[in-house]
PQR file with spaces between the fields and no chain letter, atoms N, CA, C, O and H, PARSE charges and radii, in Angstrom:
ATOM       1  N    MET     1       0.822   -1.185    0.000 -0.4000 1.5000
ATOM       2  CA   MET     1       0.000    0.000    0.000 -0.0000 2.0000
ATOM       3  C    MET     1       0.869    1.252    0.000  0.5500 1.7000
ATOM       4  O    MET     1       0.590    2.213   -0.716 -0.5500 1.4000
ATOM       5  N    ARG     2       1.926    1.229    0.813 -0.4000 1.5000
ATOM       6  CA   ARG     2       2.801    2.393    0.885 -0.0000 2.0000
ATOM       7  C    ARG     2       3.529    2.617   -0.440  0.5500 1.7000
ATOM       8  O    ARG     2       3.736    3.757   -0.857 -0.5500 1.4000
ATOM       9  H    ARG     2       2.153    0.448    1.395  0.4000 1.0000
ATOM      10  N    MET     3       3.913    1.523   -1.097 -0.4000 1.5000
ATOM      11  CA   MET     3       4.608    1.637   -2.370 -0.0000 2.0000
ATOM      12  C    MET     3       3.695    2.250   -3.427  0.5500 1.7000
ATOM      13  O    MET     3       4.143    3.063   -4.235 -0.5500 1.4000
ATOM      14  H    MET     3       3.745    0.597   -0.759  0.4000 1.0000
ATOM      15  N    ARG     4       2.428    1.871   -3.429 -0.4000 1.5000
ATOM      16  CA   ARG     4       1.468    2.452   -4.371 -0.0000 2.0000
ATOM      17  C    ARG     4       1.325    3.949   -4.152  0.5500 1.7000
ATOM      18  O    ARG     4       1.258    4.716   -5.113 -0.5500 1.4000
ATOM      19  H    ARG     4       2.063    1.211   -2.772  0.4000 1.0000
ATOM      20  N    ARG     5       1.279    4.360   -2.922 -0.4000 1.5000
ATOM      21  CA   ARG     5       1.132    5.783   -2.596 -0.0000 2.0000
ATOM      22  C    ARG     5       2.348    6.567   -3.083  0.5500 1.7000
ATOM      23  O    ARG     5       2.203    7.660   -3.631 -0.5500 1.4000
ATOM      24  H    ARG     5       1.333    3.737   -2.142  0.4000 1.0000
ATOM      25  N    ILE     6       3.535    6.018   -2.887 -0.4000 1.5000
ATOM      26  CA   ILE     6       4.762    6.686   -3.326 -0.0000 2.0000
ATOM      27  C    ILE     6       4.806    6.753   -4.854  0.5500 1.7000
ATOM      28  O    ILE     6       5.151    7.792   -5.417 -0.5500 1.4000
ATOM      29  H    ILE     6       3.652    5.130   -2.443  0.4000 1.0000
ATOM      30  N    LEU     7       4.460    5.658   -5.523 -0.4000 1.5000
ATOM      31  CA   LEU     7       4.446    5.656   -6.987 -0.0000 2.0000
ATOM      32  C    LEU     7       3.390    6.624   -7.540  0.5500 1.7000
ATOM      33  O    LEU     7       3.626    7.302   -8.540 -0.5500 1.4000
ATOM      34  H    LEU     7       4.179    4.815   -5.066  0.4000 1.0000
ATOM      35  N    GLY     8       2.246    6.679   -6.894 -0.4000 1.5000
ATOM      36  CA   GLY     8       1.197    7.597   -7.319 -0.0000 2.0000
ATOM      37  C    GLY     8       1.635    9.045   -7.179  0.5500 1.7000
ATOM      38  O    GLY     8       1.358    9.873   -8.047 -0.5500 1.4000
ATOM      39  H    GLY     8       2.054    6.128   -6.083  0.4000 1.0000
ATOM      40  N    LEU     9       2.319    9.347   -6.081 -0.4000 1.5000
ATOM      41  CA   LEU     9       2.809   10.702   -5.860 -0.0000 2.0000
ATOM      42  C    LEU     9       3.886   11.065   -6.882  0.5500 1.7000
ATOM      43  O    LEU     9       3.913   12.188   -7.384 -0.5500 1.4000
ATOM      44  H    LEU     9       2.544    8.674   -5.376  0.4000 1.0000
ATOM      45  N    ALA    10       4.763   10.125   -7.187 -0.4000 1.5000
ATOM      46  CA   ALA    10       5.803   10.366   -8.180 -0.0000 2.0000
ATOM      47  C    ALA    10       5.189   10.587   -9.564  0.5500 1.7000
ATOM      48  O    ALA    10       5.632   11.465  -10.305 -0.5500 1.4000
ATOM      49  H    ALA    10       4.740    9.212   -6.780  0.4000 1.0000
ATOM      50  N    LEU    11       4.176    9.797   -9.914 -0.4000 1.5000
ATOM      51  CA   LEU    11       3.504    9.954  -11.199 -0.0000 2.0000
ATOM      52  C    LEU    11       2.783   11.293  -11.287  0.5500 1.7000
ATOM      53  O    LEU    11       2.822   11.954  -12.325 -0.5500 1.4000
ATOM      54  H    LEU    11       3.816    9.084   -9.312  0.4000 1.0000
ATOM      55  N    ALA    12       2.130   11.691  -10.208 -0.4000 1.5000
ATOM      56  CA   ALA    12       1.433   12.983  -10.201 -0.0000 2.0000
ATOM      57  C    ALA    12       2.419   14.142  -10.342  0.5500 1.7000
ATOM      58  O    ALA    12       2.146   15.109  -11.053 -0.5500 1.4000
ATOM      59  H    ALA    12       2.099   11.154   -9.365  0.4000 1.0000
ATOM      60  N    SER    13       3.555   14.044   -9.669 -0.4000 1.5000
ATOM      61  CA   SER    13       4.569   15.095   -9.771 -0.0000 2.0000
ATOM      62  C    SER    13       5.128   15.188  -11.181  0.5500 1.7000
ATOM      63  O    SER    13       5.322   16.287  -11.701 -0.5500 1.4000
ATOM      64  H    SER    13       3.776   13.258   -9.091  0.4000 1.0000
ATOM      65  N    ALA    14       5.386   14.048  -11.800 -0.4000 1.5000
ATOM      66  CA   ALA    14       5.919   14.033  -13.159 -0.0000 2.0000
ATOM      67  C    ALA    14       4.896   14.596  -14.151  0.5500 1.7000
ATOM      68  O    ALA    14       5.260   15.306  -15.088 -0.5500 1.4000
ATOM      69  H    ALA    14       5.227   13.155  -11.377  0.4000 1.0000
ATOM      70  N    THR    15       3.633   14.280  -13.942 -0.4000 1.5000
ATOM      71  CA   THR    15       2.575   14.793  -14.821 -0.0000 2.0000
ATOM      72  C    THR    15       2.468   16.306  -14.709  0.5500 1.7000
ATOM      73  O    THR    15       2.373   17.001  -15.721 -0.5500 1.4000
ATOM      74  H    THR    15       3.337   13.704  -13.181  0.4000 1.0000
ATOM      75  N    LEU    16       2.484   16.821  -13.476 -0.4000 1.5000
ATOM      76  CA   LEU    16       2.414   18.274  -13.286 -0.0000 2.0000
ATOM      77  C    LEU    16       3.626   18.973  -13.880  0.5500 1.7000
ATOM      78  O    LEU    16       3.494   20.046  -14.469 -0.5500 1.4000
ATOM      79  H    LEU    16       2.562   16.257  -12.654  0.4000 1.0000
ATOM      80  N    ALA    17       4.794   18.383  -13.733 -0.4000 1.5000
ATOM      81  CA   ALA    17       6.004   18.989  -14.293 -0.0000 2.0000
ATOM      82  C    ALA    17       5.922   19.008  -15.817  0.5500 1.7000
ATOM      83  O    ALA    17       6.329   19.985  -16.446 -0.5500 1.4000
ATOM      84  H    ALA    17       4.901   17.512  -13.254  0.4000 1.0000
ATOM      85  N    GLY    18       5.404   17.947  -16.408 -0.4000 1.5000
ATOM      86  CA   GLY    18       5.255   17.894  -17.857 -0.0000 2.0000
ATOM      87  C    GLY    18       4.248   18.908  -18.358  0.5500 1.7000
ATOM      88  O    GLY    18       4.468   19.545  -19.388 -0.5500 1.4000
ATOM      89  H    GLY    18       5.073   17.154  -15.897  0.4000 1.0000
ATOM      90  N    MET    19       3.144   19.067  -17.643 -0.4000 1.5000
ATOM      91  CA   MET    19       2.135   20.045  -18.043 -0.0000 2.0000
ATOM      92  C    MET    19       2.667   21.463  -17.889  0.5500 1.7000
ATOM      93  O    MET    19       2.345   22.334  -18.698 -0.5500 1.4000
ATOM      94  H    MET    19       2.965   18.550  -16.806  0.4000 1.0000
ATOM      95  N    SER    20       3.469   21.705  -16.870 -0.4000 1.5000
ATOM      96  CA   SER    20       4.041   23.034  -16.681 -0.0000 2.0000
ATOM      97  C    SER    20       5.002   23.372  -17.819  0.5500 1.7000
ATOM      98  O    SER    20       5.002   24.495  -18.322 -0.5500 1.4000
ATOM      99  H    SER    20       3.730   20.998  -16.213  0.4000 1.0000
ATOM     100  N    ALA    21       5.810   22.409  -18.220 -0.4000 1.5000
ATOM     101  CA   ALA    21       6.747   22.643  -19.319 -0.0000 2.0000
ATOM     102  C    ALA    21       5.993   22.868  -20.626  0.5500 1.7000
ATOM     103  O    ALA    21       6.363   23.740  -21.413 -0.5500 1.4000
ATOM     104  H    ALA    21       5.809   21.496  -17.812  0.4000 1.0000
ATOM     105  N    PHE    22       4.944   22.093  -20.861 -0.4000 1.5000
ATOM     106  CA   PHE    22       4.151   22.254  -22.073 -0.0000 2.0000
ATOM     107  C    PHE    22       3.448   23.606  -22.080  0.5500 1.7000
ATOM     108  O    PHE    22       3.376   24.260  -23.120 -0.5500 1.4000
ATOM     109  H    PHE    22       4.643   21.385  -20.222  0.4000 1.0000
ATOM     110  N    GLY    23       2.936   24.026  -20.939 -0.4000 1.5000
ATOM     111  CA   GLY    23       2.272   25.318  -20.831 -0.0000 2.0000
ATOM     112  C    GLY    23       3.224   26.467  -21.085  0.5500 1.7000
ATOM     113  O    GLY    23       2.844   27.455  -21.714 -0.5500 1.4000
ATOM     114  H    GLY    23       2.995   23.494  -20.094  0.4000 1.0000
ATOM     115  N    ALA    24       4.441   26.359  -20.613 -0.4000 1.5000
ATOM     116  CA   ALA    24       5.429   27.418  -20.819 -0.0000 2.0000
ATOM     117  C    ALA    24       5.803   27.530  -22.295  0.5500 1.7000
ATOM     118  O    ALA    24       5.970   28.634  -22.815 -0.5500 1.4000
ATOM     119  H    ALA    24       4.749   25.557  -20.102  0.4000 1.0000
ATOM     120  N    VAL    25       5.932   26.406  -22.959 -0.4000 1.5000
ATOM     121  CA   VAL    25       6.256   26.417  -24.384 -0.0000 2.0000
ATOM     122  C    VAL    25       5.086   26.982  -25.179  0.5500 1.7000
ATOM     123  O    VAL    25       5.290   27.782  -26.092 -0.5500 1.4000
ATOM     124  H    VAL    25       5.796   25.509  -22.537  0.4000 1.0000
ATOM     125  N    SER    26       3.872   26.578  -24.846 -0.4000 1.5000
ATOM     126  CA   SER    26       2.689   27.057  -25.557 -0.0000 2.0000
ATOM     127  C    SER    26       2.485   28.550  -25.343  0.5500 1.7000
ATOM     128  O    SER    26       2.144   29.272  -26.280 -0.5500 1.4000
ATOM     129  H    SER    26       3.707   25.928  -24.104  0.4000 1.0000
ATOM     130  N    ALA    27       2.689   29.011  -24.126 -0.4000 1.5000
ATOM     131  CA   ALA    27       2.500   30.428  -23.832 -0.0000 2.0000
ATOM     132  C    ALA    27       3.529   31.281  -24.547  0.5500 1.7000
ATOM     133  O    ALA    27       3.231   32.409  -24.937 -0.5500 1.4000
ATOM     134  H    ALA    27       2.966   28.424  -23.365  0.4000 1.0000
ATOM     135  N    GLY    28       4.721   30.769  -24.725 -0.4000 1.5000
ATOM     136  CA   GLY    28       5.746   31.527  -25.427 -0.0000 2.0000
ATOM     137  C    GLY    28       5.460   31.652  -26.910  0.5500 1.7000
ATOM     138  O    GLY    28       5.900   32.616  -27.536 -0.5500 1.4000
ATOM     139  H    GLY    28       4.964   29.852  -24.409  0.4000 1.0000
ATOM     140  N    ALA    29       4.743   30.716  -27.487 -0.4000 1.5000
ATOM     141  CA   ALA    29       4.470   30.745  -28.914 -0.0000 2.0000
ATOM     142  C    ALA    29       3.127   31.377  -29.254  0.5500 1.7000
ATOM     143  O    ALA    29       2.850   31.607  -30.431 -0.5500 1.4000
ATOM     144  H    ALA    29       4.385   29.932  -26.979  0.4000 1.0000
ATOM     145  N    ALA    30       2.291   31.662  -28.273 -0.4000 1.5000
ATOM     146  CA   ALA    30       0.939   32.116  -28.540 -0.0000 2.0000
ATOM     147  C    ALA    30       0.812   33.479  -29.184  0.5500 1.7000
ATOM     148  O    ALA    30       0.153   33.590  -30.218 -0.5500 1.4000
ATOM     149  H    ALA    30       2.517   31.475  -27.317  0.4000 1.0000
ATOM     150  N    PRO    31       1.406   34.520  -28.630 -0.5600 1.5000
ATOM     151  CA   PRO    31       1.125   35.836  -29.186  0.2800 2.0000
ATOM     152  C    PRO    31       1.788   36.059  -30.538  0.5500 1.7000
ATOM     153  O    PRO    31       2.937   35.668  -30.745 -0.5500 1.4000
ATOM     154  N    SER    32       1.065   36.683  -31.449 -0.4000 1.5000
ATOM     155  CA   SER    32       1.610   37.017  -32.755 -0.0000 2.0000
ATOM     156  C    SER    32       2.268   38.385  -32.694  0.5500 1.7000
ATOM     157  O    SER    32       1.791   39.269  -31.982 -0.5500 1.4000
ATOM     158  H    SER    32       0.132   37.000  -31.281  0.4000 1.0000
ATOM     159  N    PRO    33       3.337   38.568  -33.419 -0.5600 1.5000
ATOM     160  CA   PRO    33       3.961   39.890  -33.428  0.2800 2.0000
ATOM     161  C    PRO    33       3.102   40.881  -34.192  0.5500 1.7000
ATOM     162  O    PRO    33       2.449   40.521  -35.171 -0.5500 1.4000
ATOM     163  N    ASN    34       3.102   42.119  -33.749 -0.4000 1.5000
ATOM     164  CA   ASN    34       2.355   43.162  -34.439 -0.0000 2.0000
ATOM     165  C    ASN    34       3.243   43.786  -35.512  0.5500 1.7000
ATOM     166  O    ASN    34       4.458   43.887  -35.342 -0.5500 1.4000
ATOM     167  H    ASN    34       3.632   42.412  -32.954  0.4000 1.0000
ATOM     168  N    ILE    35       2.630   44.202  -36.612 -0.4000 1.5000
ATOM     169  CA   ILE    35       3.370   44.852  -37.685 -0.0000 2.0000
ATOM     170  C    ILE    35       2.660   46.143  -38.056  0.5500 1.7000
ATOM     171  O    ILE    35       1.511   46.359  -37.672 -0.5500 1.4000
ATOM     172  H    ILE    35       1.643   44.120  -36.750  0.4000 1.0000
ATOM     173  N    SER    36       3.334   46.985  -38.791 -0.4000 1.5000
ATOM     174  CA   SER    36       2.739   48.251  -39.223 -0.0000 2.0000
ATOM     175  C    SER    36       2.068   48.066  -40.585  0.5500 1.7000
ATOM     176  O    SER    36       2.232   47.036  -41.239 -0.5500 1.4000
ATOM     177  H    SER    36       4.268   46.809  -39.103  0.4000 1.0000
ATOM     178  N    ARG    37       1.309   49.081  -40.997 -0.4000 1.5000
ATOM     179  CA   ARG    37       0.643   49.033  -42.302 -0.0000 2.0000
ATOM     180  C    ARG    37       1.671   48.918  -43.430  0.5500 1.7000
ATOM     181  O    ARG    37       1.481   48.164  -44.385 -0.5500 1.4000
ATOM     182  H    ARG    37       1.175   49.918  -40.465  0.4000 1.0000
ATOM     183  N    ASP    38       2.759   49.676  -43.304 -0.4000 1.5000
ATOM     184  CA   ASP    38       3.792   49.650  -44.338 -0.0000 2.0000
ATOM     185  C    ASP    38       4.453   48.283  -44.442  0.5500 1.7000
ATOM     186  O    ASP    38       4.693   47.788  -45.543 -0.5500 1.4000
ATOM     187  H    ASP    38       2.913   50.288  -42.528  0.4000 1.0000
ATOM     188  N    GLU    39       4.749   47.671  -43.293 -0.4000 1.5000
ATOM     189  CA   GLU    39       5.354   46.338  -43.300 -0.0000 2.0000
ATOM     190  C    GLU    39       4.399   45.314  -43.904  0.5500 1.7000
ATOM     191  O    GLU    39       4.826   44.383  -44.588 -0.5500 1.4000
ATOM     192  H    GLU    39       4.554   48.073  -42.398  0.4000 1.0000
ATOM     193  N    CYS    40       3.107   45.492  -43.648 -0.4000 1.5000
ATOM     194  CA   CYS    40       2.098   44.574  -44.181 -0.0000 2.0000
ATOM     195  C    CYS    40       2.081   44.616  -45.710  0.5500 1.7000
ATOM     196  O    CYS    40       2.140   43.579  -46.371 -0.5500 1.4000
ATOM     197  H    CYS    40       2.761   46.248  -43.093  0.4000 1.0000
ATOM     198  N    THR    41       2.002   45.806  -46.252 -0.4000 1.5000
ATOM     199  CA   THR    41       1.946   45.922  -47.717 -0.0000 2.0000
ATOM     200  C    THR    41       3.269   45.519  -48.360  0.5500 1.7000
ATOM     201  O    THR    41       3.280   44.971  -49.463 -0.5500 1.4000
ATOM     202  H    THR    41       1.954   46.649  -45.715  0.4000 1.0000
ATOM     203  N    ALA    42       4.386   45.786  -47.680 -0.4000 1.5000
ATOM     204  CA   ALA    42       5.691   45.387  -48.211 -0.0000 2.0000
ATOM     205  C    ALA    42       5.820   43.861  -48.266  0.5500 1.7000
ATOM     206  O    ALA    42       6.515   43.326  -49.129 -0.5500 1.4000
ATOM     207  H    ALA    42       4.377   46.231  -46.785  0.4000 1.0000
ATOM     208  N    ALA    43       5.148   43.166  -47.344 -0.4000 1.5000
ATOM     209  CA   ALA    43       5.200   41.705  -47.312 -0.0000 2.0000
ATOM     210  C    ALA    43       4.174   41.081  -48.252  0.5500 1.7000
ATOM     211  O    ALA    43       4.066   39.857  -48.327 -0.5500 1.4000
ATOM     212  H    ALA    43       4.583   43.602  -46.643  0.4000 1.0000
ATOM     213  N    GLY    44       3.413   41.925  -48.977 -0.4000 1.5000
ATOM     214  CA   GLY    44       2.428   41.396  -49.913 -0.0000 2.0000
ATOM     215  C    GLY    44       1.078   41.142  -49.275  0.5500 1.7000
ATOM     216  O    GLY    44       0.232   40.474  -49.870 -0.5500 1.4000
ATOM     217  H    GLY    44       3.501   42.919  -48.916  0.4000 1.0000
ATOM     218  N    GLY    45       0.860   41.658  -48.084 -0.4000 1.5000
ATOM     219  CA   GLY    45      -0.404   41.449  -47.389 -0.0000 2.0000
ATOM     220  C    GLY    45      -1.408   42.541  -47.675  0.5500 1.7000
ATOM     221  O    GLY    45      -1.089   43.552  -48.302 -0.5500 1.4000
ATOM     222  H    GLY    45       1.547   42.200  -47.601  0.4000 1.0000
ATOM     223  N    GLN    46      -2.629   42.327  -47.209 -0.4000 1.5000
ATOM     224  CA   GLN    46      -3.698   43.305  -47.355 -0.0000 2.0000
ATOM     225  C    GLN    46      -4.209   43.698  -45.985  0.5500 1.7000
ATOM     226  O    GLN    46      -4.397   42.847  -45.115 -0.5500 1.4000
ATOM     227  H    GLN    46      -2.888   41.507  -46.700  0.4000 1.0000
ATOM     228  N    VAL    47      -4.434   44.996  -45.794 -0.4000 1.5000
ATOM     229  CA   VAL    47      -4.948   45.507  -44.524 -0.0000 2.0000
ATOM     230  C    VAL    47      -6.465   45.355  -44.539  0.5500 1.7000
ATOM     231  O    VAL    47      -7.131   45.792  -45.478 -0.5500 1.4000
ATOM     232  H    VAL    47      -4.281   45.687  -46.501  0.4000 1.0000
ATOM     233  N    ALA    48      -7.003   44.736  -43.501 -0.4000 1.5000
ATOM     234  CA   ALA    48      -8.449   44.547  -43.380 -0.0000 2.0000
ATOM     235  C    ALA    48      -8.910   45.115  -42.044  0.5500 1.7000
ATOM     236  O    ALA    48      -8.205   45.021  -41.040 -0.5500 1.4000
ATOM     237  H    ALA    48      -6.462   44.380  -42.739  0.4000 1.0000
ATOM     238  N    SER    49     -10.079   45.693  -42.044 -0.4000 1.5000
ATOM     239  CA   SER    49     -10.667   46.251  -40.831 -0.0000 2.0000
ATOM     240  C    SER    49     -11.721   45.282  -40.310  0.5500 1.7000
ATOM     241  O    SER    49     -12.618   44.872  -41.048 -0.5500 1.4000
ATOM     242  H    SER    49     -10.653   45.770  -42.860  0.4000 1.0000
ATOM     243  N    ILE    50     -11.609   44.920  -39.041 -0.4000 1.5000
ATOM     244  CA   ILE    50     -12.549   44.000  -38.417 -0.0000 2.0000
ATOM     245  C    ILE    50     -13.414   44.792  -37.441  0.5500 1.7000
ATOM     246  O    ILE    50     -12.869   45.514  -36.605 -0.5500 1.4000
ATOM     247  H    ILE    50     -10.881   45.254  -38.442  0.4000 1.0000
ATOM     248  N    PRO    51     -14.750   44.685  -37.517 -0.5600 1.5000
ATOM     249  CA   PRO    51     -15.600   45.399  -36.578  0.2800 2.0000
ATOM     250  C    PRO    51     -15.281   45.025  -35.135  0.5500 1.7000
ATOM     251  O    PRO    51     -15.215   43.844  -34.793 -0.5500 1.4000
ATOM     252  N    TYR    52     -15.086   46.021  -34.304 -0.4000 1.5000
ATOM     253  CA   TYR    52     -14.759   45.869  -32.886 -0.0000 2.0000
ATOM     254  C    TYR    52     -13.431   45.147  -32.661  0.5500 1.7000
ATOM     255  O    TYR    52     -13.127   44.758  -31.534 -0.5500 1.4000
ATOM     256  H    TYR    52     -15.140   46.980  -34.581  0.4000 1.0000
ATOM     257  N    GLY    53     -12.648   44.967  -33.703 -0.4000 1.5000
ATOM     258  CA   GLY    53     -11.390   44.251  -33.552 -0.0000 2.0000
ATOM     259  C    GLY    53     -10.188   45.006  -34.073  0.5500 1.7000
ATOM     260  O    GLY    53      -9.061   44.523  -33.968 -0.5500 1.4000
ATOM     261  H    GLY    53     -12.895   45.283  -34.619  0.4000 1.0000
ATOM     262  N    GLY    54     -10.409   46.193  -34.638 -0.4000 1.5000
ATOM     263  CA   GLY    54      -9.290   46.960  -35.159 -0.0000 2.0000
ATOM     264  C    GLY    54      -8.909   46.521  -36.561  0.5500 1.7000
ATOM     265  O    GLY    54      -9.734   46.014  -37.320 -0.5500 1.4000
ATOM     266  H    GLY    54     -11.324   46.586  -34.724  0.4000 1.0000
ATOM     267  N    GLU    55      -7.660   46.724  -36.884 -0.4000 1.5000
ATOM     268  CA   GLU    55      -7.176   46.369  -38.217 -0.0000 2.0000
ATOM     269  C    GLU    55      -6.206   45.198  -38.120  0.5500 1.7000
ATOM     270  O    GLU    55      -5.445   45.074  -37.161 -0.5500 1.4000
ATOM     271  H    GLU    55      -6.989   47.137  -36.268  0.4000 1.0000
ATOM     272  N    VAL    56      -6.253   44.347  -39.134 -0.4000 1.5000
ATOM     273  CA   VAL    56      -5.343   43.212  -39.210 -0.0000 2.0000
ATOM     274  C    VAL    56      -4.712   43.172  -40.592  0.5500 1.7000
ATOM     275  O    VAL    56      -5.235   43.741  -41.550 -0.5500 1.4000
ATOM     276  H    VAL    56      -6.872   44.448  -39.914  0.4000 1.0000
ATOM     277  N    CYS    57      -3.600   42.500  -40.671 -0.4000 1.5000
ATOM     278  CA   CYS    57      -2.911   42.303  -41.932 -0.0000 2.0000
ATOM     279  C    CYS    57      -3.111   40.843  -42.343  0.5500 1.7000
ATOM     280  O    CYS    57      -2.707   39.930  -41.623 -0.5500 1.4000
ATOM     281  H    CYS    57      -3.176   42.037  -39.892  0.4000 1.0000
ATOM     282  N    ALA    58      -3.728   40.633  -43.487 -0.4000 1.5000
ATOM     283  CA   ALA    58      -3.912   39.286  -44.029 -0.0000 2.0000
ATOM     284  C    ALA    58      -2.750   39.006  -44.970  0.5500 1.7000
ATOM     285  O    ALA    58      -2.674   39.577  -46.058 -0.5500 1.4000
ATOM     286  H    ALA    58      -4.056   41.375  -44.072  0.4000 1.0000
ATOM     287  N    LEU    59      -1.855   38.133  -44.555 -0.4000 1.5000
ATOM     288  CA   LEU    59      -0.665   37.815  -45.338 -0.0000 2.0000
ATOM     289  C    LEU    59      -0.962   36.730  -46.371  0.5500 1.7000
ATOM     290  O    LEU    59      -1.917   35.970  -46.209 -0.5500 1.4000
ATOM     291  H    LEU    59      -1.917   37.669  -43.672  0.4000 1.0000
ATOM     292  N    PRO    60      -0.160   36.650  -47.423 -0.5600 1.5000
ATOM     293  CA   PRO    60      -0.398   35.659  -48.486  0.2800 2.0000
ATOM     294  C    PRO    60      -0.379   34.200  -48.012  0.5500 1.7000
ATOM     295  O    PRO    60      -0.997   33.342  -48.643 -0.5500 1.4000
ATOM     296  N    ASP    61       0.322   33.909  -46.907 -0.4000 1.5000
ATOM     297  CA   ASP    61       0.373   32.526  -46.425 -0.0000 2.0000
ATOM     298  C    ASP    61      -0.854   32.140  -45.607  0.5500 1.7000
ATOM     299  O    ASP    61      -0.941   31.020  -45.103 -0.5500 1.4000
ATOM     300  H    ASP    61       0.823   34.606  -46.394  0.4000 1.0000
ATOM     301  N    GLY    62      -1.818   33.081  -45.472 -0.4000 1.5000
ATOM     302  CA   GLY    62      -3.056   32.772  -44.767 -0.0000 2.0000
ATOM     303  C    GLY    62      -3.087   33.200  -43.314  0.5500 1.7000
ATOM     304  O    GLY    62      -4.123   33.064  -42.663 -0.5500 1.4000
ATOM     305  H    GLY    62      -1.748   33.990  -45.882  0.4000 1.0000
ATOM     306  N    THR    63      -1.993   33.708  -42.786 -0.4000 1.5000
ATOM     307  CA   THR    63      -1.968   34.149  -41.402 -0.0000 2.0000
ATOM     308  C    THR    63      -2.457   35.592  -41.298  0.5500 1.7000
ATOM     309  O    THR    63      -2.457   36.333  -42.281 -0.5500 1.4000
ATOM     310  H    THR    63      -1.151   33.818  -43.314  0.4000 1.0000
ATOM     311  N    ARG    64      -2.869   35.973  -40.102 -0.4000 1.5000
ATOM     312  CA   ARG    64      -3.308   37.343  -39.819 -0.0000 2.0000
ATOM     313  C    ARG    64      -2.566   37.857  -38.617  0.5500 1.7000
ATOM     314  O    ARG    64      -2.370   37.136  -37.639 -0.5500 1.4000
ATOM     315  H    ARG    64      -2.868   35.371  -39.304  0.4000 1.0000
ATOM     316  N    GLN    65      -2.153   39.103  -38.689 -0.4000 1.5000
ATOM     317  CA   GLN    65      -1.436   39.748  -37.585 -0.0000 2.0000
ATOM     318  C    GLN    65      -2.067   41.097  -37.303  0.5500 1.7000
ATOM     319  O    GLN    65      -2.545   41.771  -38.215 -0.5500 1.4000
ATOM     320  H    GLN    65      -2.312   39.689  -39.484  0.4000 1.0000
ATOM     321  N    SER    66      -2.066   41.487  -36.044 -0.4000 1.5000
ATOM     322  CA   SER    66      -2.597   42.785  -35.650 -0.0000 2.0000
ATOM     323  C    SER    66      -1.701   43.885  -36.158  0.5500 1.7000
ATOM     324  O    SER    66      -0.481   43.734  -36.208 -0.5500 1.4000
ATOM     325  H    SER    66      -1.678   40.940  -35.303  0.4000 1.0000
ATOM     326  N    ILE    67      -2.305   44.988  -36.532 -0.4000 1.5000
ATOM     327  CA   ILE    67      -1.548   46.150  -36.995 -0.0000 2.0000
ATOM     328  C    ILE    67      -1.430   47.133  -35.848  0.5500 1.7000
ATOM     329  O    ILE    67      -2.405   47.432  -35.159 -0.5500 1.4000
ATOM     330  H    ILE    67      -3.297   45.110  -36.491  0.4000 1.0000
ATOM     331  N    THR    68      -0.212   47.634  -35.655 -0.4000 1.5000
ATOM     332  CA   THR    68       0.021   48.614  -34.589 -0.0000 2.0000
ATOM     333  C    THR    68      -0.091   50.017  -35.116  0.5500 1.7000
ATOM     334  O    THR    68       0.074   50.976  -34.361 -0.5500 1.4000
ATOM     335  H    THR    68       0.581   47.391  -36.215  0.4000 1.0000
Protein backbone atom coordinates (compact mmCIF):
# COMPACT_ATOMS: atom_id res chain seq x y z
CA MET A 1 0.00 0.00 0.00
CA ARG A 2 2.80 2.39 0.88
CA MET A 3 4.61 1.64 -2.37
CA ARG A 4 1.47 2.45 -4.37
CA ARG A 5 1.13 5.78 -2.60
CA ILE A 6 4.76 6.69 -3.33
CA LEU A 7 4.45 5.66 -6.99
CA GLY A 8 1.20 7.60 -7.32
CA LEU A 9 2.81 10.70 -5.86
CA ALA A 10 5.80 10.37 -8.18
CA LEU A 11 3.50 9.95 -11.20
CA ALA A 12 1.43 12.98 -10.20
CA SER A 13 4.57 15.10 -9.77
CA ALA A 14 5.92 14.03 -13.16
CA THR A 15 2.58 14.79 -14.82
CA LEU A 16 2.41 18.27 -13.29
CA ALA A 17 6.00 18.99 -14.29
CA GLY A 18 5.26 17.89 -17.86
CA MET A 19 2.14 20.04 -18.04
CA SER A 20 4.04 23.03 -16.68
CA ALA A 21 6.75 22.64 -19.32
CA PHE A 22 4.15 22.25 -22.07
CA GLY A 23 2.27 25.32 -20.83
CA ALA A 24 5.43 27.42 -20.82
CA VAL A 25 6.26 26.42 -24.38
CA SER A 26 2.69 27.06 -25.56
CA ALA A 27 2.50 30.43 -23.83
CA GLY A 28 5.75 31.53 -25.43
CA ALA A 29 4.47 30.74 -28.91
CA ALA A 30 0.94 32.12 -28.54
CA PRO A 31 1.12 35.84 -29.19
CA SER A 32 1.61 37.02 -32.75
CA PRO A 33 3.96 39.89 -33.43
CA ASN A 34 2.36 43.16 -34.44
CA ILE A 35 3.37 44.85 -37.69
CA SER A 36 2.74 48.25 -39.22
CA ARG A 37 0.64 49.03 -42.30
CA ASP A 38 3.79 49.65 -44.34
CA GLU A 39 5.35 46.34 -43.30
CA CYS A 40 2.10 44.57 -44.18
CA THR A 41 1.95 45.92 -47.72
CA ALA A 42 5.69 45.39 -48.21
CA ALA A 43 5.20 41.71 -47.31
CA GLY A 44 2.43 41.40 -49.91
CA GLY A 45 -0.40 41.45 -47.39
CA GLN A 46 -3.70 43.31 -47.35
CA VAL A 47 -4.95 45.51 -44.52
CA ALA A 48 -8.45 44.55 -43.38
CA SER A 49 -10.67 46.25 -40.83
CA ILE A 50 -12.55 44.00 -38.42
CA PRO A 51 -15.60 45.40 -36.58
CA TYR A 52 -14.76 45.87 -32.89
CA GLY A 53 -11.39 44.25 -33.55
CA GLY A 54 -9.29 46.96 -35.16
CA GLU A 55 -7.18 46.37 -38.22
CA VAL A 56 -5.34 43.21 -39.21
CA CYS A 57 -2.91 42.30 -41.93
CA ALA A 58 -3.91 39.29 -44.03
CA LEU A 59 -0.67 37.82 -45.34
CA PRO A 60 -0.40 35.66 -48.49
CA ASP A 61 0.37 32.53 -46.42
CA GLY A 62 -3.06 32.77 -44.77
CA THR A 63 -1.97 34.15 -41.40
CA ARG A 64 -3.31 37.34 -39.82
CA GLN A 65 -1.44 39.75 -37.58
CA SER A 66 -2.60 42.78 -35.65
CA ILE A 67 -1.55 46.15 -36.99
CA THR A 68 0.02 48.61 -34.59
